[in-house]
N, C-alpha and C positions, 0 to 999 in steps of 0.2 A: 870534237865529237862529243855530244851530250848523251848522258844515259836516258833511256827510254822510261825508266822508272826511278822514282825518288828513293833514296835508301831509308828515309824514315817515313812512316805512314801516319796519318792522322786517324787514330782509333775512335775518337769520339765521333767523327764524321761517318765511320763505318758502321758504329753502333745505332746512330741516330735512325729512328723509324723502324727498328727491328722489335719485334715482340719479345718480352722477357720470357726466358725458359723456366724460371724459378720464381715462385711466389711465396713469400713467407706468410702462411695462414695460421689461424688459430690451432688447427689441428696439429700442423708441425710443431709449433711452440709447446703445446701440451704433451705431445710425445717426447720432445727433448727434455723438458723438466721432469716428467714421470721417470724417464730413464736415469736422470742423475738421481732422483730420490731413491729409487729402487737400488742403485748402486751403493749409495750411502748406507741404507738400511741393511743391505746383504753384507756389506764389509763390517758394519758393526755387529751384526748377529754372528758372523763367523769368528770375529775376534773374541766374543764372549764365550764361544763354544770350542775354543781352541784346545787341542789335545796336549799343548805344550805345558808342562807343569813348571810352577814357579814357587819359589820358597817364600813363605810369609817371613816377616821380621821376627815374629814370635818364634819361629822354627829356627831361625839362624841364632836367635839369642839362647836358645835351649840346646844347641848342639854340644856345648861343652859338658852339659849334664846328661847327654844321651847315653842310653845303657848299651851294653854289649849286644850285637846283632842288629842295631839299627841301621837301615840303609838309607842313603840320601842321595839325591840327584836322579838322573835319567835312567830308564829302563831299557834304552837303546844299546843293547850289547853287540849289535852289529857294527855301529860306529865306534863304540868305546870297547874294543875287543882285547886291547892288551891289559895285563893285570900286574900288579906288584903289591907286596906287603912290606910294612915297616912302620917305625915311629916317625910321625910328622915333627919336622923341625923348621924353624924360620930361616929364610935366606936361600939364594940361588948360587950359582957360580958364573962369574964373568958376565952378569947381566942376563942370564939365561934362567928362568923359573924364579919364582918368588918363595918357594918352600922346596924342602926335599925330604925323601924318606930315607931313613937311616935303617940300613940292612946289614945282617951279619956278612963279614968279609971285608970290612973297612970302608974307607971313603971312596973307592973305586967302584963300590956296588950301590952308591947312592942313586936314587931315582929323582931327578929335578922336576918340579911340578908347577903347572899354571893351571888355573881354573876360573872360568867366568860363570860356572853354573853351581858350584859348591863352595861355601866359605870355609877354606882350609884353616884360616886363622883361628876359628873356633874349635879345632881339632888339634891344636899344638900339643905336643907330648903325649898323644894317645897313639895306641897301636891300631892301624887300619889297613884295610884291603882297598885298593884302588882300581878301577877300571878307566881306561882312557886311550887316548890315541897318541901314539908315538909321533913326535915331531922332529924335524931336522935340527941338528944343534951343531954349533962351532966348538964349544968347549965341553958341555955336558956329556958324560958317557950315555946317559938315557934322559931324554927330555920328553915329559908326557903332559898332555892336555887332559886333566882329569874331568870325567863327566859323571862319575858314580863312586859312592864310598861306602863301605861297610865297616862299622866300628867293631874291632876285635877285642879290645881291652879297654 
């Protein structure tokens, strides 16, 4: 018994003689390239007018000489809502944090710190107040991602 239809069709034979539904016209090409150019220009414009603040290298270099009351970093206190005060020292605990705040009460009261927005290295041995977001930790009693710093002394 032979099948009535072939399992594989010749699509070229089916398309031959049919009118094309889509024609690439100059108008379509112009619209396409216009949209691409507008997208590039709007992206560039938005990036230059961004509200995200960044520190210049001059600002980072001058942090070690910054005076009492200087605030560095983000103004987003909703994201960075946790606060702590202490003296910044280099070193974390068991790979958690690159710095820590020494606070009254001994080592158990240390706050271990990381930050991608504030150069904590420039603030070593200074008394500061930090605003950050508490992170999950395995060894550290308190691990914080710092987003804002105020120099206290």
